[in-house]
C-alpha positions as CSV (number, residue, x, y, z in Angstrom):
1,M,0.0,0.0,0.0
2,P,1.6,3.3,-1.1
3,M,2.6,5.8,1.6
4,S,0.9,9.1,1.8
5,R,3.0,12.3,1.4
6,R,2.3,13.3,5.0
7,T,3.6,9.9,6.3
8,K,6.8,10.2,4.4
9,L,7.4,13.8,5.7
10,S,6.8,12.5,9.3
11,I,9.3,9.8,8.9
12,I,11.9,12.2,7.5
13,V,11.4,14.7,10.3
14,G,11.7,11.9,12.9
15,F,15.0,10.8,11.4
16,L,16.3,14.4,11.5
17,V,15.3,14.9,15.1
18,I,17.0,11.7,16.1
19,G,20.1,12.7,14.2
20,V,20.3,16.1,15.7
21,G,19.8,14.7,19.2
22,G,22.5,12.1,18.6
23,I,24.9,14.7,17.5
24,A,24.1,16.8,20.6
25,V,24.6,13.8,22.9
26,L,27.9,13.0,21.2
27,A,29.1,16.6,21.5
28,A,28.1,16.7,25.2
29,A,29.9,13.4,25.7
30,K,33.0,14.6,23.9
31,K,32.8,17.8,25.9
32,G,32.6,16.0,29.2
33,K,35.4,13.6,28.1
34,N,37.8,16.6,27.6
35,A,37.1,18.0,31.1
36,V,39.9,17.4,33.7
37,D,39.0,15.5,36.9
38,V,40.0,17.6,39.9
39,R,39.3,17.8,43.6
40,L,37.4,21.0,44.5
41,E,37.4,22.8,47.8
42,A,35.7,25.9,49.0
43,V,37.8,28.7,50.5
44,G,37.1,28.8,54.2
45,R,38.4,30.0,57.5
46,R,40.7,28.1,59.8
47,D,43.0,28.5,62.8
48,L,46.6,28.4,61.4
49,V,49.9,27.8,63.2
50,A,53.2,28.4,61.4
51,T,56.1,26.3,62.8
52,V,59.8,25.6,62.2
53,T,60.9,22.1,62.9
54,A,64.5,21.2,63.8
55,S,66.3,18.3,65.5
56,G,69.0,18.4,68.2
57,R,69.8,17.0,71.6
58,I,69.1,17.6,75.3
59,D,71.7,19.2,77.4
60,A,72.1,20.9,80.7
61,K,72.4,24.7,80.8
62,R,75.5,24.3,82.9
63,S,78.0,21.5,83.0
64,V,81.6,21.2,84.2
65,D,84.3,18.8,83.0
66,V,86.5,17.7,85.9
67,T,90.1,17.2,84.8
68,A,93.4,16.6,86.5
69,D,96.1,19.4,86.9
70,I,98.8,16.8,87.7
71,T,99.8,13.4,86.5
72,G,99.3,10.4,88.7
73,R,97.6,7.1,89.1
74,I,94.0,7.1,90.3
75,T,93.7,5.3,93.7
76,A,90.1,6.0,94.6
77,I,86.8,7.2,93.1
78,A,84.2,8.2,95.6
79,V,81.2,8.5,93.2
80,K,79.7,6.6,90.3
81,E,78.0,7.7,87.1
82,G,74.5,9.0,87.9
83,D,75.2,10.1,91.5
84,L,74.0,13.5,92.7
85,V,76.8,15.5,94.3
86,Q,77.1,18.7,96.2
87,R,79.6,21.4,95.6
88,G,82.8,20.7,97.5
89,Q,82.1,17.0,97.8
90,F,85.1,14.7,97.5
91,L,85.2,12.9,94.1
92,L,88.5,11.3,93.3
93,Q,92.0,10.6,94.8
94,I,95.2,10.6,92.8
95,D,98.2,8.8,94.3
96,P,99.8,11.5,96.6
97,S,103.1,9.7,97.5
98,Q,105.1,11.4,94.8
99,Y,103.8,14.8,95.7
100,A,104.2,14.2,99.4
101,A,107.9,13.4,98.8
102,E,108.3,16.5,96.7
103,L,106.8,18.6,99.5
104,S,109.2,17.1,102.0
105,R,112.2,17.9,99.7
106,A,110.9,21.4,99.3
107,Q,110.5,21.9,103.0
108,A,114.0,20.7,103.6
109,L,115.4,23.0,101.0
110,L,113.5,25.9,102.6
111,A,114.9,25.0,106.0
112,S,118.5,25.0,104.6
113,S,117.8,28.3,102.8
114,E,116.5,29.9,105.9
115,A,119.6,28.7,107.9
116,G,121.9,30.2,105.1
117,L,119.9,33.4,105.4
118,V,120.5,33.6,109.1
119,Q,124.3,33.1,108.5
120,A,124.3,35.7,105.7
121,R,122.5,38.2,108.0
122,A,125.1,37.6,110.8
123,N,128.0,38.0,108.3
124,K,126.5,41.2,107.0
125,D,126.0,42.6,110.5
126,Q,129.6,41.8,111.4
127,A,131.0,43.4,108.3
128,Q,128.9,46.5,108.9
129,R,130.2,46.9,112.4
130,S,133.8,46.4,111.2
131,L,133.3,49.0,108.5
132,E,131.8,51.5,111.0
133,R,134.8,51.0,113.4
134,A,137.3,51.5,110.5
135,K,135.6,54.7,109.4
136,E,135.6,56.0,113.0
137,L,139.3,55.4,113.4
138,Q,139.9,57.1,110.1
139,R,137.9,60.1,111.2
140,S,140.0,60.4,114.4
141,G,143.1,61.4,112.4
142,N,145.6,59.6,114.6
143,N,146.7,57.4,111.7
144,L,145.6,54.3,113.6
145,I,144.2,52.7,110.4
146,S,145.3,52.9,106.9
147,A,143.2,53.8,103.9
148,E,143.7,50.3,102.6
149,Q,142.2,48.8,105.7
150,V,139.2,51.0,105.4
151,E,138.8,50.0,101.8
152,Q,139.0,46.3,102.7
153,A,136.4,46.7,105.4
154,Q,134.1,48.4,102.8
155,T,134.6,45.6,100.4
156,A,133.9,42.9,103.0
157,F,130.6,44.7,103.9
158,D,129.6,44.9,100.2
159,V,130.3,41.2,99.7
160,S,128.3,40.3,102.8
161,T,125.4,42.4,101.7
162,A,125.3,40.7,98.3
163,N,125.5,37.3,100.0
164,Y,122.6,38.3,102.3
165,N,120.5,39.5,99.4
166,S,121.2,36.2,97.5
167,A,120.3,34.2,100.6
168,M,117.0,36.1,100.8
169,A,116.2,35.3,97.2
170,Q,117.0,31.7,97.6
171,T,114.8,31.5,100.7
172,A,111.9,33.1,98.8
173,Q,112.4,30.7,96.0
174,A,112.5,27.7,98.4
175,R,109.3,29.1,100.1
176,A,107.6,29.2,96.7
177,G,108.7,25.7,96.0
178,V,107.1,24.5,99.2
179,Q,103.9,26.3,98.3
180,Q,103.9,24.7,94.8
181,A,104.6,21.2,96.2
182,R,101.8,21.7,98.8
183,D,99.4,22.8,96.0
184,N,100.3,19.8,93.9
185,L,99.7,17.5,96.9
186,N,96.3,19.2,97.4
187,R,95.5,18.6,93.7
188,T,95.7,14.9,94.3
189,K,92.2,15.2,95.8
190,L,89.4,16.4,93.5
191,Y,86.2,18.0,94.8
192,A,82.9,18.8,93.0
193,P,83.1,22.3,91.5
194,I,79.2,22.5,91.3
195,S,76.2,20.7,92.6
196,G,74.6,18.4,90.1
197,R,74.7,14.9,88.7
198,V,77.7,12.9,87.5
199,V,76.7,12.4,83.9
200,R,80.0,11.0,82.6
201,L,82.7,9.0,84.3
202,P,85.1,7.5,81.7
203,V,87.9,6.5,84.1
204,E,88.4,3.7,86.7
205,V,90.7,3.1,89.6
206,G,94.2,2.2,88.4
207,E,94.2,4.4,85.4
208,V,96.6,7.3,85.1
209,A,95.2,10.9,85.2
210,V,97.0,13.4,82.9
211,P,96.6,17.1,82.6
212,G,94.7,18.3,79.5
213,T,97.5,20.2,78.0
214,F,97.3,18.6,74.5
215,S,94.0,16.7,74.7
216,R,91.1,17.6,77.0
217,E,89.3,14.5,76.0
218,N,92.1,12.2,77.3
219,A,92.3,14.3,80.5
220,L,88.6,14.1,81.3
221,L,87.9,12.4,84.5
222,M,84.2,13.1,84.9
223,T,81.4,15.5,83.9
224,I,79.0,17.1,86.4
225,A,75.8,18.7,85.0
226,D,73.4,21.0,86.8
227,L,70.1,19.5,85.7
228,S,67.9,22.2,87.3
229,T,67.7,23.9,83.9
230,I,67.4,21.7,80.8
231,L,67.9,22.9,77.2
232,A,67.1,21.4,73.9
233,K,69.9,22.5,71.6
234,I,68.8,22.4,68.0
235,R,70.2,23.4,64.7
236,V,68.0,25.5,62.4
237,D,68.5,25.9,58.7
238,E,69.5,29.4,57.5
239,T,66.2,29.8,55.6
240,D,64.2,29.2,58.8
241,V,66.3,30.9,61.5
242,I,65.1,34.4,60.5
243,K,61.5,33.3,61.3
244,I,62.4,32.5,64.9
245,G,62.3,35.1,67.7
246,M,63.4,35.1,71.3
247,G,60.7,33.8,73.6
248,D,58.8,31.9,70.8
249,S,56.8,29.0,72.2
250,V,58.2,25.5,71.4
251,Q,56.9,22.0,71.5
252,V,59.7,19.5,72.1
253,K,59.5,15.7,71.5
254,I,62.2,13.6,73.1
255,D,62.8,10.2,71.6
256,A,63.2,8.6,75.1
257,Y,59.7,9.8,76.0
258,P,57.6,9.0,72.9
259,D,54.2,9.5,74.5
260,T,55.0,13.0,76.0
261,S,55.4,16.4,74.5
262,F,57.2,19.1,76.5
263,T,56.9,22.9,76.2
264,G,59.6,25.5,76.3
265,R,60.8,28.9,75.1
266,V,63.5,30.0,72.7
267,T,66.2,31.5,75.0
268,M,69.2,31.8,72.6
269,I,69.6,32.3,68.9
270,S,73.2,32.1,67.6
271,N,74.4,35.1,65.6
272,S,76.9,33.1,63.5
273,A,76.5,29.9,61.6
274,T,77.8,26.5,62.7
275,V,79.9,24.7,60.3
276,S,81.7,21.4,60.8
277,S,85.1,22.3,59.4
278,G,86.9,24.9,57.2
279,S,85.9,28.5,56.8
280,L,82.3,29.6,56.5
281,Q,82.8,30.7,52.9
282,S,84.0,27.3,51.7
283,A,81.4,25.4,53.8
284,Q,78.6,27.4,52.3
285,A,79.5,26.2,48.8
286,T,79.4,22.6,49.8
287,Q,76.8,22.1,52.6
288,A,73.8,23.6,54.3
289,V,74.5,26.3,56.9
290,D,72.8,25.9,60.3
291,F,72.4,28.1,63.3
292,D,72.4,27.0,66.9
293,V,69.1,27.7,68.8
294,E,68.6,26.9,72.5
295,V,65.2,26.1,73.9
296,T,64.7,26.1,77.7
297,L,62.2,23.4,78.8
298,D,59.5,24.5,81.2
299,R,59.0,21.3,83.2
300,P,61.6,18.6,82.2
301,P,61.2,15.1,83.7
302,A,63.2,14.4,86.8
303,D,65.0,11.5,85.2
304,I,66.1,13.3,82.1
305,R,69.8,13.2,81.0
306,P,72.0,15.0,78.5
307,D,72.5,13.9,74.9
308,L,69.0,12.5,74.4
309,S,67.7,13.1,70.9
310,A,65.0,15.6,70.5
311,T,62.8,17.3,67.9
312,A,61.6,20.8,68.4
313,K,58.7,22.5,66.7
314,V,59.0,26.3,67.1
315,I,55.7,28.2,66.8
316,T,56.6,31.3,64.8
317,A,53.1,32.8,64.1
318,T,49.4,32.0,64.7
319,R,46.2,33.2,63.0
320,A,42.7,32.8,64.3
321,Q,40.0,32.0,61.7
322,A,42.1,33.1,58.8
323,L,40.9,32.8,55.3
324,S,42.9,29.9,53.9
325,I,43.6,27.6,51.0
326,P,45.3,24.2,50.8
327,I,49.0,24.4,50.3
328,I,48.7,22.1,47.4
329,A,46.3,24.5,45.6
330,L,48.9,27.3,45.3
331,T,50.8,27.2,42.0
332,V,52.7,29.4,39.7
333,R,51.8,30.5,36.2
334,Q,52.8,33.1,33.6
335,H,50.4,35.9,34.3
336,G,50.2,39.7,33.7
337,A,52.5,41.8,31.6
338,L,55.8,43.3,32.3
339,P,57.0,46.4,30.5
340,H,59.9,46.2,28.0
341,E,63.3,46.8,29.6
342,G,64.1,49.2,26.8
343,P,64.2,49.7,23.0
344,A,66.1,47.1,21.1
345,T,69.4,48.4,19.6
346,D,69.2,48.8,15.9
347,T,72.3,47.2,14.5
348,L,70.9,46.5,11.1
349,G,69.9,50.0,10.2
350,G,66.5,51.2,8.8
351,G,64.6,50.2,12.0
352,A,65.1,46.5,11.5
353,A,65.4,45.9,15.3
354,A,62.2,47.8,16.0
355,K,60.4,45.6,13.5
356,A,61.9,42.5,15.0
357,A,60.7,43.4,18.6
358,P,57.7,41.5,19.9
359,D,54.4,43.2,20.0
360,T,53.4,41.7,23.3
361,A,54.9,42.4,26.7
362,R,56.8,39.7,28.5
363,Q,54.8,37.6,31.0
364,R,55.8,37.2,34.6
365,E,55.4,34.3,37.0
366,T,52.7,34.8,39.6
367,E,51.5,32.8,42.5
368,G,47.8,31.9,42.4
369,V,45.1,29.3,42.4
370,F,42.5,28.0,39.9
371,V,39.0,29.3,40.7
372,V,36.2,27.3,39.2
373,H,33.0,28.9,37.8
374,G,30.5,26.9,35.7
375,G,33.0,24.1,35.2
376,V,35.8,26.3,34.0
377,A,39.0,26.8,35.9
378,T,40.5,30.3,35.8
379,F,43.9,31.2,37.1
380,K,43.6,33.9,39.7
381,P,46.6,35.6,41.4
382,V,46.6,35.5,45.2
383,K,48.8,36.9,48.0
384,V,49.4,34.5,50.9
385,G,50.7,35.0,54.4
386,I,51.8,32.4,56.9
387,A,51.8,28.7,56.2
388,G,50.3,26.1,58.5
389,E,50.8,22.4,58.2
390,E,48.4,22.0,55.3
391,Y,47.0,25.5,54.6
392,F,48.2,28.9,53.5
393,E,46.7,32.1,54.9
394,V,45.1,34.2,52.1
395,L,45.7,37.9,52.3
396,T,44.2,39.1,49.0
397,G,42.7,37.6,45.8
398,L,40.0,35.3,47.1
399,A,36.7,35.5,49.0
400,E,35.2,33.0,51.5
401,G,33.2,30.4,49.6
402,D,35.1,30.6,46.3
403,S,35.5,27.1,44.8
404,I,39.1,26.3,43.9
405,V,41.0,23.4,42.5
406,A,42.6,21.6,45.5
407,G,44.0,18.5,43.8
408,T,45.4,16.4,42.6
409,Y,49.0,17.6,42.4
410,Q,49.4,16.3,38.9
411,A,46.1,17.9,37.8
412,I,47.1,21.3,39.2
413,R,50.6,21.1,37.7
414,D,49.2,20.4,34.2
415,L,46.1,22.6,34.4
416,K,45.8,25.5,32.0
417,D,43.9,28.7,32.3
418,S,40.2,28.4,31.2
419,S,40.4,24.6,31.1
420,R,37.1,22.7,31.7
421,V,37.1,20.7,34.9
422,R,34.8,18.4,36.7
423,P,34.8,17.3,40.3
424,M,36.3,13.9,41.1
425,A,33.9,11.2,42.4
426,G,33.8,11.7,46.2
427,G,36.4,14.5,45.9
428,A,34.3,17.5,47.0
429,G,36.3,19.8,49.3
430,A,35.4,20.8,52.8
431,A,32.7,23.2,53.4
432,P,33.5,26.8,54.1
433,G,34.5,27.5,57.7
434,A,35.8,23.9,58.3
435,H,38.5,23.6,60.8
């Protein structure tokens, strides 16, 4: 049965509608396929804490190394490592026999010198009296004594005076020798210079104590630390030390106390860098430069000891309910125009350089984020402030509630301005105002 004209037209119109609809569906599908999957997050307000983290070790604010001033074998040690001692308490005995003998010899020499001094004084007095009698006879004018005899009396007096002065010097020297020998004998007994705890005792009875003339390490007998004030001595990188100020609050984790966090304050910031060896100039070219920072702990544990490993987190700034963005969201793009540095030099003549100059200004790198409106990501410059552990403070460029691209890192790195984006499944960001 032949079709009517109306039926044919209806069939043709139907096919056209189906075709147009299919094309629209394919275009939409293609359009959606080209969109970049990203994680979105709304700009919100959070409490931010900026910190600088550094590692170091625990130490006492004051410690004293006890060393020997004389050489001798150790005959007794009155303390052991870990003992608490009071200032002036007896610590260690060095064999005194050698120094006692030296004192006896010095005392005998002094006695001999003093006897010689008495003899010299008597000779001097005798010579002086003889000289005075000779001069008296000479003044009488009776020629009872010759000039030669007077001269001999004068010479005898001068010699006796010189001998007396020499005897006095020898006696003073002998007296100093006795004092030195007595001091050396006293140095055979060592006493605590401060009150504290014996934190190091590297010697035992029978070893030989030696003065620390060439090596203080070899001369060390023990170390006493005053543990009433405990420090965490940390080393901070040069890029972070300028952020730290005196009195900054610090949280200290000590490896020996894994379940406890201690508080403290910055009490010292070194003004010069610490380098392991060589000059600072040569070290800067080959290694990082660190600065020593001391943190005084508020309430250290009673059983703490020096040299424990510690990690300090210095709080350098805080912001309450600051407008913030995820750190991962901040990126750098070419944005905005910079003016030309100056006209190009025409070395070809006839304005060739001017013709070769670009018509567009150079682009500059700018920090910013991708703001999403209607499925399109647009790069927007922002100015940030302090950095918390996961978020930057936003100073300018964004408003609370703005939807921004907050991940993934790969997506943000490759994203271009005005690219189409779509939220990842389950990847919606936190609501504004989340903490």
